[in-house]
C-alpha positions as CSV (number, residue, x, y, z in Angstrom):
1,F,112.9,65.5,100.4
2,A,115.1,64.6,103.4
3,G,118.0,66.5,101.8
4,S,115.9,69.5,101.1
5,L,115.2,69.8,104.9
6,C,118.9,70.3,105.5
7,A,119.0,73.3,103.1
8,P,118.2,75.9,105.8
9,F,121.5,75.1,107.4
10,V,123.3,76.4,104.3
11,A,121.0,79.3,103.8
12,S,120.4,82.1,106.2
13,A,117.8,84.7,107.2
14,H,117.9,88.4,106.6
15,E,121.2,88.8,108.6
16,V,122.9,87.5,105.4
17,Y,122.3,91.0,103.9
18,V,125.1,92.5,106.1
19,L,127.4,89.5,106.8
20,T,129.9,88.0,104.4
21,P,129.4,84.3,103.3
22,S,132.3,83.2,105.5
23,E,130.8,85.0,108.5
24,V,127.4,83.4,107.8
25,A,128.9,79.9,107.5
26,T,130.8,80.3,110.8
27,A,127.7,81.6,112.6
28,V,125.5,78.7,111.3
29,Q,128.0,76.1,112.4
30,T,128.6,77.5,115.8
31,P,126.3,76.1,118.5
32,A,123.6,78.5,119.5
33,F,124.0,80.2,122.9
34,S,121.3,79.8,125.6
35,H,118.7,82.5,125.8
36,W,117.7,81.2,129.2
37,Q,121.2,81.9,130.5
38,V,121.0,85.4,129.0
39,V,117.7,86.0,130.9
40,L,119.2,84.8,134.2
41,Q,122.3,87.0,133.7
42,N,120.3,90.1,132.8
43,M,117.2,89.5,135.0
44,D,116.9,93.1,136.1
45,Q,117.0,94.5,132.6
46,F,114.8,91.7,131.3
47,L,112.1,92.6,133.9
48,L,112.5,96.3,133.3
49,W,112.1,96.3,129.6
50,G,109.5,93.5,129.7
51,G,107.4,95.7,132.0
52,I,107.9,98.8,129.7
53,A,106.9,96.7,126.7
54,F,103.8,95.4,128.5
55,I,102.7,98.9,129.5
56,L,103.3,100.3,126.0
57,I,101.2,97.5,124.5
58,M,98.4,98.2,127.0
59,L,98.5,101.9,126.3
60,V,98.2,101.3,122.5
61,F,95.4,98.8,123.0
62,F,93.3,101.2,125.1
63,A,94.1,104.1,122.8
64,S,92.6,102.1,119.9
65,L,89.4,101.8,121.9
66,W,89.2,105.5,122.7
67,R,86.0,107.0,121.3
68,M,87.7,110.2,120.2
69,F,90.4,108.3,118.4
70,E,87.7,106.2,116.7
71,R,85.7,109.3,115.6
72,V,88.7,111.0,114.1
73,L,90.4,108.0,112.3
74,V,87.6,105.7,111.3
75,P,86.5,107.8,108.3
76,I,90.1,107.9,107.1
77,F,90.5,104.1,107.4
78,V,87.2,103.5,105.7
79,R,88.4,105.5,102.6
80,L,91.7,103.6,102.6
81,K,90.1,100.1,102.6
82,P,89.4,99.9,98.8
83,Y,93.1,100.5,98.1
84,A,94.3,97.5,100.1
85,P,94.2,94.9,97.2
86,V,96.0,97.4,94.9
87,V,98.8,98.0,97.4
88,S,99.4,94.3,98.0
89,R,99.3,93.5,94.3
90,I,101.7,96.3,93.4
91,T,104.0,95.3,96.3
92,I,104.4,91.8,95.0
93,G,104.8,93.0,91.4
94,L,107.6,95.5,92.3
95,S,109.3,92.8,94.4
96,L,109.3,90.3,91.5
97,L,110.8,92.9,89.1
98,A,113.4,93.9,91.7
99,A,114.3,90.2,92.2
100,A,114.7,89.8,88.4
101,Y,117.0,92.8,88.3
102,Y,119.2,91.6,91.1
103,D,119.3,88.1,89.8
104,A,117.8,86.5,93.0
105,L,114.5,85.2,94.1
106,F,112.8,86.9,97.1
107,G,116.1,87.7,98.7
108,P,119.8,88.0,97.8
109,E,120.6,84.7,99.7
110,L,118.5,82.9,97.1
111,P,120.4,83.4,93.7
112,L,118.7,82.4,90.5
113,S,121.8,80.3,89.7
114,I,120.2,77.5,91.8
115,F,118.1,76.8,88.7
116,G,121.1,76.2,86.6
117,N,120.5,76.6,82.8
118,A,116.9,77.4,83.5
119,A,117.8,80.5,85.5
120,I,117.2,82.8,82.5
121,L,113.7,81.3,82.1
122,V,113.0,82.0,85.8
123,Q,114.3,85.5,85.4
124,G,112.0,86.0,82.5
125,A,109.1,84.6,84.5
126,L,109.8,87.1,87.3
127,V,109.7,90.0,84.8
128,V,106.6,88.9,83.0
129,S,104.7,88.1,86.2
130,G,105.8,91.4,87.8
131,L,104.6,93.4,84.9
132,L,101.3,91.6,84.7
133,L,100.7,92.2,88.4
134,L,101.5,95.9,88.0
135,A,99.2,96.2,85.0
136,N,96.5,94.1,86.7
137,R,96.3,91.9,83.7
138,Y,96.1,88.1,83.8
139,T,96.9,88.2,87.5
140,R,95.8,84.6,88.1
141,V,98.3,83.4,85.4
142,A,101.1,85.5,87.0
143,A,100.2,84.1,90.5
144,A,100.1,80.5,89.2
145,I,103.5,80.9,87.6
146,M,105.1,82.4,90.7
147,L,103.6,79.8,93.0
148,A,105.1,77.1,90.8
149,V,108.5,78.9,91.1
150,F,108.1,79.1,94.8
151,A,107.3,75.4,95.0
152,V,110.6,74.6,93.1
153,E,112.5,76.9,95.4
154,T,111.0,75.1,98.4
155,Y,112.4,71.8,97.0
156,F,115.9,73.3,97.2
157,F,115.7,75.3,100.4
158,G,113.0,73.4,102.4
159,T,111.5,75.0,105.5
160,Y,113.7,78.1,105.0
161,M,111.1,79.3,102.5
162,L,108.8,80.0,105.4
163,T,110.7,83.2,105.6
164,Y,108.9,84.3,102.5
165,T,105.3,83.1,103.2
166,A,104.0,86.6,102.6
167,Y,104.4,86.0,98.9
168,V,102.4,82.8,99.2
169,G,99.6,84.6,101.0
170,E,99.3,87.2,98.3
171,L,99.7,84.8,95.3
172,V,97.2,82.3,96.7
173,G,94.8,85.2,97.3
174,L,95.2,86.4,93.7
175,L,94.7,82.9,92.3
176,F,91.7,81.7,94.3
177,L,90.2,84.6,96.4
178,M,89.7,87.4,93.9
179,R,85.9,87.3,94.0
180,N,84.2,89.9,96.3
181,E,82.6,87.2,98.5
182,L,86.0,85.6,99.1
183,S,88.1,88.8,99.6
184,Q,87.6,88.5,103.4
185,Y,89.5,85.3,103.3
186,K,92.3,86.8,101.2
187,F,93.4,89.3,103.7
188,A,93.0,86.9,106.6
189,L,95.4,84.5,104.7
190,L,97.8,87.4,103.8
191,R,97.9,88.6,107.5
192,I,98.6,85.1,108.8
193,C,101.2,84.3,106.1
194,F,103.0,87.6,106.8
195,G,103.1,86.9,110.5
196,V,104.4,83.4,110.0
197,G,107.2,84.7,107.9
198,L,108.2,87.2,110.6
199,I,108.1,84.5,113.3
200,Y,110.1,82.0,111.3
201,S,112.8,84.6,110.4
202,S,113.3,85.4,114.0
203,L,113.3,81.8,115.2
204,Y,115.8,80.9,112.5
205,A,118.4,83.8,112.9
206,K,117.8,84.7,116.6
207,I,116.9,81.4,118.2
208,L,118.1,78.4,116.3
209,H,121.2,80.0,114.7
210,N,121.4,83.0,117.0
211,N,125.1,83.6,116.3
212,L,124.0,85.1,113.0
213,A,122.2,87.9,114.9
214,L,125.0,88.0,117.5
215,Q,127.5,88.9,114.9
216,V,125.3,91.6,113.5
217,A,124.8,93.0,117.0
218,S,128.4,92.9,118.1
219,L,130.7,93.4,115.1
220,P,131.4,96.9,113.8
221,L,130.2,97.3,110.3
222,A,131.4,99.6,107.5
223,G,131.2,103.2,108.5
224,H,130.7,102.5,112.2
225,E,133.2,102.4,115.0
226,H,131.2,100.1,117.2
227,G,128.7,97.3,116.9
228,L,124.9,97.8,117.1
229,A,124.8,96.7,120.8
230,Y,127.1,99.5,121.8
231,Y,124.8,102.2,120.5
232,F,121.8,100.6,122.2
233,G,123.7,100.3,125.5
234,F,123.0,96.5,125.8
235,E,125.1,93.5,126.1
236,P,125.1,91.8,122.6
237,H,123.5,88.6,123.7
238,F,120.7,90.5,125.5
239,L,120.1,92.6,122.4
240,V,119.6,89.5,120.3
241,L,117.2,88.1,122.9
242,G,115.2,91.4,122.9
243,A,115.1,91.5,119.1
244,A,113.9,87.9,118.9
245,I,111.0,88.7,121.4
246,V,110.0,91.9,119.6
247,E,110.0,90.2,116.1
248,I,108.0,87.2,117.4
249,L,105.5,89.6,119.0
250,F,105.2,91.5,115.8
251,G,104.5,88.2,114.0
252,L,102.0,87.0,116.6
253,F,100.1,90.3,116.4
254,F,99.7,89.8,112.6
255,V,98.8,86.2,112.9
256,L,96.1,86.9,115.6
257,G,95.0,90.1,114.0
258,L,95.7,92.3,116.9
259,E,96.6,96.0,116.7
260,I,97.6,95.6,113.0
261,R,97.9,99.3,112.3
262,F,100.0,100.1,115.3
263,T,102.2,97.1,114.7
264,W,102.9,98.2,111.2
265,L,104.0,101.6,112.5
266,F,106.4,100.0,114.9
267,L,107.7,97.6,112.3
268,L,108.3,100.4,109.8
269,F,110.2,102.3,112.5
270,W,112.6,99.3,113.2
271,L,113.0,98.6,109.5
272,S,113.9,102.2,108.8
273,L,116.6,102.1,111.6
274,S,118.0,98.9,110.2
275,L,118.2,100.1,106.7
276,M,119.8,103.4,107.7
277,Y,122.4,101.8,110.1
278,F,123.4,98.8,108.1
279,G,123.0,100.2,104.6
280,E,121.2,97.1,103.6
281,V,119.9,96.5,100.1
282,V,116.3,97.8,100.0
283,W,114.6,95.6,97.5
284,P,114.0,92.5,99.8
285,H,112.3,94.8,102.3
286,I,109.6,95.9,99.8
287,V,107.4,93.1,100.9
288,L,108.1,93.9,104.6
289,I,106.8,97.4,104.1
290,G,104.1,97.0,101.4
291,I,102.2,94.0,102.7
292,P,101.7,95.6,106.2
293,L,100.7,98.8,104.4
294,A,98.0,96.9,102.6
295,L,96.9,95.4,105.9
296,L,96.8,98.9,107.4
297,C,94.5,100.0,104.6
298,H,92.3,97.0,104.9
299,G,92.0,96.9,108.6
300,Y,90.6,94.0,110.6
301,D,89.1,91.0,108.8
302,K,86.2,89.2,110.5
303,F,88.5,86.3,111.5
304,S,90.9,88.6,113.5
305,L,91.1,88.7,117.2
306,E,90.6,92.5,117.2
307,A,87.4,92.2,115.2
308,Y,86.1,89.6,117.6
309,M,86.9,91.9,120.6
310,L,85.3,95.0,118.9
311,K,82.2,93.0,118.0
312,R,81.8,91.8,121.6
313,R,81.9,95.5,122.7
314,G,79.4,96.6,120.1
315,R,82.1,98.6,118.3
316,A,82.6,99.1,114.5
317,M,85.2,96.8,112.9
318,W,87.5,99.5,111.5
C-alpha cells in the first residue's frame, strides 16, 4: 500500500499526452516552482485578470437568473433531462471501447501492460463492458467488472487514479443508483466525482509537479514556431498559474453544483483549443466532454448549491 502511494510520481496527468517520456520524467523530478513568487512578480496582471474573471462569473450568474433567459431556455432544458442517463452511459461505453482499442486504461499513460499476462483479459473486459453499456444490457454487471478493474489499477497507481473519478461516479451510479427514486443521488455523485477529477488533475500537473505544465506552456511543439505562452502573450509561469486557477474553479463549480451548464460551455471551449493546438489524442477526452454534457442535460440536482439558491428565491430548479 505504501509503495502504491508513490506511483503518482512515475505517472503523470494529461500533460503526458504531448510530452515525451523523458520530458515527463525530467519534469516530475524537478522541484516545483513557487506560484506565490509568480503572483508577486506579476501582481498587476494577476489583479487585472482576476478582476476580469470575477466580473465574468458575476455576469454569468446574474444572466442565469434573468427571467427572460429562464422563459426561453427552461422548456429546452426540461426536454433534455430524460437524455442525461443515456448520454452518461454512452460516454463511458465509448470510452471503454476506445481504451481497449488503444491498449490503455482511461488514458494513454496507463497502459494495459501493467496487468502483465492478464492484459488480454482486461482488454476483453473493456470491450465486453463497453458493448454492454452501449446496448444498455446487463449494465450492473458491466459496471461491477469495471469498478473491479479500477480498484486493481488504483493498487498500481495509488492516488493518481483520482484523475479518473468521473468513471467511478458513473459506474457506481449504474451499479447502485439505477432506480428512479435514487437517480437524484446518481447525478449528484457524478457531478462531484467529475469535479474532483478536474481539481486533482490540476493540482497534480500544475501545482505539485508544475514543471509538467510549464514545459507544455513554454516548449514549441510540432507544427508551431513558439510555445503556448507566446501565443497567449503571458510569461510561461504565469500561464501555468492561470490555468491551474481556471481548472480548479471549473472543478469547484461542478463539485458545488454552481453554473453547471455555463461551466460546461467554458470547459468545452478550452478543451477544443487544447485539442486543436496540441493535436492530442481525442479518446481520453471523451469523458471530459460527455459527462459534462450529461450534467448539462440533467441540470441541477437537489443537493447542488444552485438548486438551493433557486429554491430560496422561489425559482424553478432547471
